[in-house]
C-alpha atoms as one frame of an Amber mdcrd trajectory, in Angstrom:
protein
  10.205 -11.242 -12.835  13.416  -9.889 -14.294  13.532  -6.284 -15.581  16.114
  -5.174 -18.152  16.703  -1.768 -19.660  19.137  -1.773 -22.558  20.336   1.606
 -23.822  17.006   3.235 -23.046  16.549   6.802 -24.284  13.622   9.202 -23.993
  13.203  12.763 -25.191  10.401  15.293 -25.186  10.899  17.537 -28.167  14.486
  18.777 -28.003  14.816  17.922 -24.334  16.654  14.634 -23.721  15.569  13.051
 -20.443  17.116   9.582 -20.572  20.267   8.880 -22.599  21.380   5.249 -22.769
  20.107   3.848 -19.475  21.245   0.259 -18.782  19.775  -1.532 -15.781  19.255
  -5.193 -14.884  16.944  -6.026 -11.950  16.839  -9.641 -10.764  13.531 -11.396
  -9.984  12.432 -10.511  -6.445  14.980  -7.717  -6.076  14.054  -4.324  -4.619
  15.835  -1.476  -6.416  15.527   2.173  -5.365  16.139   4.966  -7.871  17.659
   8.218  -6.639  18.636  11.347  -8.480  18.031  15.073  -8.679  14.555  16.405
  -9.568  13.880  16.242 -13.286  16.517  13.599 -14.063  13.986  11.135 -15.467
  13.282   8.761 -12.575   9.529   8.798 -13.055   9.958   8.681 -16.845  11.946
   5.490 -16.420   9.239   3.947 -14.215   6.549   4.835 -16.740   8.574   3.091
 -19.451   8.892  -0.063 -17.356   5.149  -0.130 -16.690   4.283   0.500 -20.343
   2.644   3.849 -19.560   5.096   5.671 -21.858   7.272   4.652 -24.787  11.009
   5.029 -25.342  12.888   6.655 -28.210  15.853   4.315 -28.128  16.882   0.989
 -26.655  14.399  -1.427 -25.170  12.663  -2.430 -21.955  12.220  -6.133 -21.255
  10.320  -8.124 -18.657  11.589 -11.741 -18.527  12.979 -11.258 -22.064   9.614
 -10.111 -23.423   9.194  -6.514 -24.612   7.053  -4.245 -22.463   3.555  -3.711
 -23.882   1.201  -0.726 -23.526  -0.094  -0.614 -19.945   1.725  -3.894 -19.394
  -0.410  -6.221 -17.237   2.707  -7.782 -15.767   3.333  -4.517 -13.905   1.366
  -2.664 -11.261   2.039   0.910 -10.158   1.364   2.967  -7.029   1.799   6.725
  -7.059   2.499   9.429  -4.478  -1.233  10.008  -4.044  -3.515   6.993  -3.347
  -5.928   7.899  -6.170  -8.829   6.021  -4.658 -12.395   6.304  -5.912 -14.249
   8.176  -3.146 -17.608   6.466  -3.754 -16.160   2.990  -3.354 -15.292   1.229
  -0.092 -11.718   0.148   0.597 -12.787  -3.330  -0.529 -14.141  -1.931  -3.753
 -11.014   0.066  -4.450  -8.722  -2.914  -3.939 -10.984  -5.012  -6.158 -10.255
  -2.592  -9.024  -6.792  -4.098  -9.227  -8.006  -7.634  -9.916  -7.431  -9.097
 -13.373 -10.398  -9.039 -15.713 -12.378 -12.226 -15.608 -11.482 -13.089 -12.029
 -14.140 -15.303 -10.508 -16.224 -13.561  -7.870 -15.330 -15.881  -5.016 -11.619
 -15.915  -5.888 -11.629 -12.108  -6.150 -13.315 -11.688  -2.791 -10.765 -13.987
  -1.169  -7.830 -12.147  -2.761  -9.116  -8.744  -1.687  -9.788  -9.954   1.892
  -6.304 -11.494   2.004  -4.629  -8.260   0.905  -6.609  -6.068   3.290  -5.462
  -8.366   6.074  -1.826  -8.155   4.921  -1.898  -4.321   5.001  -3.769  -4.296
   8.338  -7.096  -2.968   7.126  -9.471  -5.889   7.585 -11.434  -3.911  10.150
 -11.934  -1.018   7.706 -12.968  -2.975   4.626 -16.347  -1.252   4.367 -15.078
   2.281   4.980 -14.800   4.858   2.229 -11.552   6.745   1.591 -12.738   9.995
   3.222 -13.188   8.218   6.547  -9.635   6.808   6.842  -6.217   8.413   7.326
  -3.726   9.202   4.592  -1.571   6.247   5.636  -4.554   3.916   5.499  -5.478
   5.219   2.061  -1.949   4.568   0.876  -2.072   1.040   2.294  -5.248   0.529
   0.266  -3.486   1.723  -2.879  -0.642  -0.734  -2.216  -3.146  -3.573  -1.792
  -4.858  -2.598  -5.026  -1.539  -2.633  -6.875  -0.801  -6.160  -5.609  -4.287
  -7.546  -6.308  -3.384  -9.160  -9.613  -0.085 -10.594  -8.330   2.138  -8.469
 -10.621   5.556  -9.644 -11.656   6.847  -6.101 -11.141   5.681  -3.518  -8.648
   6.496   0.070  -9.606   6.338   2.636  -6.797   6.655   6.343  -7.633   7.407
   8.136  -4.336   4.549   6.269  -2.655   5.105   7.718   0.820   6.198  11.252
  -0.015   2.827  12.831   0.925   2.740  11.248   4.374   3.948  12.732   7.663
   7.342  11.569   8.919   6.144   9.000  11.444   3.517   7.499   9.141   6.149
   7.286   6.426   8.476   5.206   8.634   5.564   2.926   9.528   4.667   2.514
   5.868   8.259   1.591   4.976   8.191  -1.241   7.477   4.731  -2.285   6.312
   5.980  -2.459   2.715   8.717  -4.852   3.781   6.142  -7.020   5.593   3.883
  -6.990   2.510   6.775  -7.986   0.208   7.664 -10.838   2.568   4.051 -12.089
   2.291   3.661 -11.408  -1.453   7.154 -11.388  -3.020   7.635  -9.476  -6.296
  10.265  -7.428  -8.085  10.150  -3.775  -6.998  11.353  -0.543  -8.620  10.993
   2.377  -6.225  11.552   6.062  -6.946  12.313   8.202  -3.885  14.103  11.441
  -2.993  14.743  10.071   0.526  18.196   8.461   0.786  17.330   6.901   4.184
  14.189   5.367   2.708  16.178   3.887  -0.182  18.757   2.364   2.164  16.106
   0.965   4.484  14.118  -0.761   1.767  16.355  -1.602  -1.187  18.742  -4.406
  -2.069  20.416  -1.943  -4.430  20.317   1.833  -4.785  20.720   3.180  -8.346
  21.593   6.855  -8.859  20.585   8.584 -12.094  22.428  11.670 -13.239  24.119
  13.371 -16.159  27.593  12.505 -17.347  29.883  14.502 -19.623  29.125  13.773
 -23.257  25.509  12.799 -22.606  22.543  15.150 -22.840  20.198  13.049 -20.667
  20.427  11.051 -17.513  21.959   7.594 -17.195  23.062   5.337 -14.357  26.029
   6.992 -12.605  26.231   4.793  -9.506  24.927   1.467  -8.239  25.258   0.693
  -4.542  24.467  -2.728  -3.041  22.992  -2.670   0.459  24.290  -5.904   1.923
  22.213  -6.007   5.078  19.395  -8.403   5.869  15.922  -7.209   6.830  14.803
  -5.959   9.245  17.449  -3.234   9.246  18.471  -1.000  12.107  18.065   2.565
  10.836  20.981   3.580  13.038  23.352   0.946  11.616  26.875   2.376  11.092
  27.173   0.796   7.615  23.949   2.506   6.511  25.268   5.788   7.868  28.401
   5.403   5.754  26.422   4.581   2.624  24.121   7.537   3.330  27.049   9.958
   3.462  28.442   8.585   0.186  25.132   8.840  -1.629  24.361  12.337  -0.344
  27.804  13.516  -1.472  27.151  12.062  -4.912  23.835  13.945  -4.965  25.569
  17.216  -4.174  25.295  17.331  -0.363  28.855  17.630   1.033  29.945  15.845
   4.167  29.960  17.960   7.300
């Protein structure tokens, strides 16, 4: 599903967060959003998912305006937000569209638990699995209704470093099995370069009160990617410098 933002603005009182954001995401593309804290990355994601409105411009999914809590989008947050009294199966099932037939729903949930490597833990409750496993469950729940757009708001930020790397590779495997358009917010430049087809940097420009797109970088490397690739290292240095981290 194609995502388009045309001159999108958002303010909270007198505080302008987004000021004329233009962005076009092709169907099936993975786009990572980078930028300093407070620049509006999560606000932009919420607008795409229909969780928040905009004060200017428009947000379109396949040329149709975004609706409140748009069912064409699914979102996963930094915390898994699982219901502790439900099994992993029960939590994933919460993502199914209303009216899904029982048998079809059971098959979809079982398929997704298999994709994220949790078939053997289907009956477990969240308190009895690791943080990484809980986040895998949240990812499966987000994909349960086959969304046209998957919105990920720092989904791995709360995980330890090794689990985070594992989850990045798992996400790529999941997207290969269940392709969809992805918008990912992260503060991790390496994560953005490992996962995304394009990296979009939000920031403030002279003459604008809020954030807008200040840089778009294509990552022209096929998956799987070598994290030590020299081209990625060069892009990393450029992006960090743009974000205010000077080269050594």
